[in-house]
PLY file of the C-alpha trace (Angstrom):
ply
format ascii 1.0
element vertex 237
property float x
property float y
property float z
element edge 236
property int vertex1
property int vertex2
end_header
-21.18 4.82 -34.06
-18.42 4.59 -31.51
-16.92 7.84 -32.77
-20.08 9.68 -31.79
-20.02 8.50 -28.19
-18.66 10.62 -25.38
-15.57 9.33 -23.60
-14.80 9.61 -19.92
-11.16 9.64 -18.74
-12.04 6.91 -16.27
-12.84 4.54 -19.14
-9.19 4.59 -20.22
-8.41 2.52 -17.13
-10.14 -0.38 -18.90
-7.40 -0.47 -21.53
-5.10 -2.06 -18.97
-7.50 -4.91 -18.30
-6.58 -8.33 -19.66
-10.08 -9.76 -19.69
-12.13 -7.12 -21.50
-15.29 -8.21 -23.26
-18.43 -6.81 -24.86
-18.85 -3.07 -25.21
-15.86 -2.28 -23.01
-13.68 -4.29 -25.38
-15.03 -2.19 -28.27
-14.14 1.01 -26.47
-10.65 -0.23 -25.70
-9.97 -1.27 -29.29
-11.39 1.97 -30.66
-9.27 4.12 -28.33
-6.12 2.25 -29.29
-6.83 2.63 -33.00
-8.18 6.21 -32.84
-6.38 8.06 -30.03
-7.01 11.39 -31.75
-10.72 10.99 -30.94
-9.98 11.21 -27.22
-9.77 14.42 -25.28
-6.22 15.60 -24.30
-6.37 14.14 -20.79
-7.38 10.71 -22.10
-4.64 10.85 -24.72
-2.00 11.51 -22.07
-3.20 8.66 -19.89
-3.44 6.27 -22.80
0.07 7.16 -23.91
1.35 6.40 -20.43
-0.38 3.03 -20.35
1.04 2.07 -23.73
4.60 2.62 -22.52
6.49 -0.52 -21.40
5.97 -1.32 -17.75
9.17 -1.11 -15.68
10.69 -4.43 -14.61
9.50 -5.42 -11.16
11.69 -7.29 -8.71
10.68 -8.64 -5.34
13.09 -7.90 -2.49
12.67 -10.64 0.09
14.13 -10.59 3.59
16.98 -12.78 2.37
17.79 -10.50 -0.56
17.63 -7.37 1.58
19.81 -8.61 4.45
22.36 -10.32 2.18
22.59 -7.06 0.24
23.17 -5.18 3.49
25.79 -7.74 4.47
27.60 -7.31 1.15
27.66 -3.52 1.55
29.07 -3.99 5.04
31.75 -6.42 3.84
32.97 -4.28 0.99
33.19 -1.18 3.18
34.89 -3.01 6.06
37.42 -4.72 3.81
38.54 -1.35 2.50
38.93 0.07 6.01
40.51 -3.05 7.50
43.13 -3.43 4.79
44.11 0.26 4.97
43.23 2.59 7.87
42.50 -0.04 10.51
45.52 -2.14 9.58
47.72 0.92 10.15
46.08 1.40 13.53
46.68 -2.23 14.51
50.28 -2.10 13.27
51.09 0.97 15.38
49.44 -0.43 18.50
51.27 -3.74 18.09
54.56 -1.92 17.54
54.18 0.15 20.72
53.42 -3.01 22.71
56.10 -5.10 20.91
53.51 -7.61 19.71
53.65 -9.69 16.54
50.67 -11.15 14.67
49.25 -14.25 16.31
49.70 -17.64 14.70
45.99 -18.39 14.53
43.81 -19.84 11.74
42.49 -17.11 9.49
38.73 -17.16 9.07
36.14 -15.81 6.66
36.98 -13.16 4.10
40.24 -12.40 5.91
41.88 -15.04 3.74
41.26 -12.91 0.63
44.41 -10.78 0.87
47.67 -10.60 2.89
46.57 -7.23 4.35
43.28 -8.62 5.63
45.01 -11.71 7.01
47.55 -9.61 8.88
44.83 -7.38 10.30
42.86 -10.40 11.50
45.90 -11.92 13.21
46.91 -8.63 14.84
43.44 -8.02 16.24
43.24 -11.59 17.54
46.53 -11.05 19.35
45.47 -7.69 20.75
42.26 -9.25 22.06
44.46 -11.44 24.27
46.47 -8.53 25.72
45.48 -7.62 29.32
43.77 -4.28 29.69
46.41 -3.21 32.20
48.76 -2.51 29.30
46.45 0.21 27.98
48.49 2.76 29.96
51.37 2.14 27.52
49.16 3.49 24.74
48.42 6.85 26.31
48.18 9.45 23.59
48.15 6.91 20.75
45.21 8.12 18.65
45.21 5.08 16.41
44.55 2.88 19.42
41.49 4.96 20.26
40.27 4.59 16.69
40.80 0.82 16.77
39.00 0.56 20.09
36.11 2.67 18.80
35.58 0.33 15.85
35.85 -2.94 17.76
33.35 -1.73 20.37
30.74 -0.82 17.77
27.24 -2.22 18.45
27.19 -3.59 14.90
29.26 -6.49 16.26
27.11 -7.06 19.35
27.82 -6.41 23.03
31.49 -6.20 24.18
32.31 -9.50 25.86
34.44 -8.20 28.72
36.61 -5.32 29.79
39.62 -7.36 30.87
41.41 -7.27 27.51
42.85 -4.44 25.48
40.35 -4.95 22.66
37.11 -6.66 23.63
35.55 -9.49 21.68
31.79 -9.21 21.20
28.78 -11.34 22.00
25.84 -11.27 19.63
22.45 -13.00 19.49
23.95 -16.16 17.99
26.54 -16.38 20.77
23.82 -16.36 23.42
21.72 -18.83 21.44
24.69 -21.21 21.27
25.29 -20.78 24.98
21.65 -21.30 25.98
21.02 -24.37 23.82
24.38 -26.08 24.37
24.95 -28.94 23.71
21.62 -29.60 21.96
22.48 -27.74 18.77
20.72 -27.97 15.43
20.14 -25.56 12.55
16.43 -25.27 13.34
16.88 -24.79 17.07
19.70 -22.26 16.78
17.84 -20.21 14.16
14.73 -20.04 16.35
16.67 -19.29 19.54
18.76 -16.58 17.88
15.55 -14.93 16.69
14.15 -15.01 20.23
17.33 -13.54 21.70
17.43 -10.77 19.08
13.82 -9.78 19.79
14.13 -9.91 23.58
17.48 -8.13 23.83
16.93 -5.22 21.49
20.29 -6.05 19.93
20.75 -4.33 16.56
24.03 -5.92 15.48
24.38 -7.25 11.95
23.79 -10.78 13.27
20.65 -9.70 15.15
19.24 -8.15 11.99
19.94 -11.42 10.19
18.28 -13.36 13.01
15.04 -11.44 12.50
14.77 -12.96 9.02
14.60 -16.46 10.58
16.79 -17.58 7.67
19.78 -19.79 8.59
21.61 -18.91 5.36
21.38 -15.19 6.11
22.34 -15.76 9.73
25.43 -17.76 8.75
26.54 -15.19 6.17
26.27 -12.24 8.55
28.01 -14.08 11.37
30.87 -14.95 9.03
31.20 -11.25 8.18
31.67 -10.22 11.81
33.60 -13.19 13.19
36.78 -11.17 13.63
35.15 -9.53 16.66
34.02 -12.82 18.21
35.90 -15.41 20.20
34.02 -18.64 20.84
34.75 -20.13 24.25
32.24 -22.96 23.93
33.43 -26.56 23.47
34.14 -27.31 19.81
33.61 -31.09 19.84
29.90 -30.58 19.18
28.85 -30.19 15.57
25.70 -28.43 14.38
23.54 -30.93 12.49
0 1
1 2
2 3
3 4
4 5
5 6
6 7
7 8
8 9
9 10
10 11
11 12
12 13
13 14
14 15
15 16
16 17
17 18
18 19
19 20
20 21
21 22
22 23
23 24
24 25
25 26
26 27
27 28
28 29
29 30
30 31
31 32
32 33
33 34
34 35
35 36
36 37
37 38
38 39
39 40
40 41
41 42
42 43
43 44
44 45
45 46
46 47
47 48
48 49
49 50
50 51
51 52
52 53
53 54
54 55
55 56
56 57
57 58
58 59
59 60
60 61
61 62
62 63
63 64
64 65
65 66
66 67
67 68
68 69
69 70
70 71
71 72
72 73
73 74
74 75
75 76
76 77
77 78
78 79
79 80
80 81
81 82
82 83
83 84
84 85
85 86
86 87
87 88
88 89
89 90
90 91
91 92
92 93
93 94
94 95
95 96
96 97
97 98
98 99
99 100
100 101
101 102
102 103
103 104
104 105
105 106
106 107
107 108
108 109
109 110
110 111
111 112
112 113
113 114
114 115
115 116
116 117
117 118
118 119
119 120
120 121
121 122
122 123
123 124
124 125
125 126
126 127
127 128
128 129
129 130
130 131
131 132
132 133
133 134
134 135
135 136
136 137
137 138
138 139
139 140
140 141
141 142
142 143
143 144
144 145
145 146
146 147
147 148
148 149
149 150
150 151
151 152
152 153
153 154
154 155
155 156
156 157
157 158
158 159
159 160
160 161
161 162
162 163
163 164
164 165
165 166
166 167
167 168
168 169
169 170
170 171
171 172
172 173
173 174
174 175
175 176
176 177
177 178
178 179
179 180
180 181
181 182
182 183
183 184
184 185
185 186
186 187
187 188
188 189
189 190
190 191
191 192
192 193
193 194
194 195
195 196
196 197
197 198
198 199
199 200
200 201
201 202
202 203
203 204
204 205
205 206
206 207
207 208
208 209
209 210
210 211
211 212
212 213
213 214
214 215
215 216
216 217
217 218
218 219
219 220
220 221
221 222
222 223
223 224
224 225
225 226
226 227
227 228
228 229
229 230
230 231
231 232
232 233
233 234
234 235
235 236
């Protein structure tokens, strides 16, 4: 009789199997129907195995980086439409500068505050660095400069303007493959640049996924800090 047999805790592992047969199948069925016949340790393990398995989800590179990008966007939009907009407004006021009449890109079209911030920063990126002396003691300028020089946007492009634009892995890939651009070539070259340069900007992280969708999304998130000086008559195929 099965009830007279001794049971080892290790045998409970067989309950989870989906292809049991023969004597093992008999043990499994018996344990399920007569858990009181098991010793306390086996009963605890069997109870755990009978509980519903938690839902499993696979986090791919695309899911992970797009999630990171979304966290970045939501945090930046809050800062840009509040604290950083105030910083840009004060700096522009001291220098007697008005928002530039430039096309608004990316998520900066989502609200008037974001649009104004985008246009102010674009205008300040065109102001010669020599005017920085007029901002002596203006703490909000230092805060704005600190943010725009963050490595998350790439490497500062130059030091000739008040607020530098940045160059990331995609910028260098565009520059090095110009004018022979294609989705495949740019994705591969951006990956190479990211690996060789040690760049850890948001775009470089996206480049490591070798996913053009992820790369495009992350570049769109940080475009406010980039100014493209490459010819625009060429279209990526």
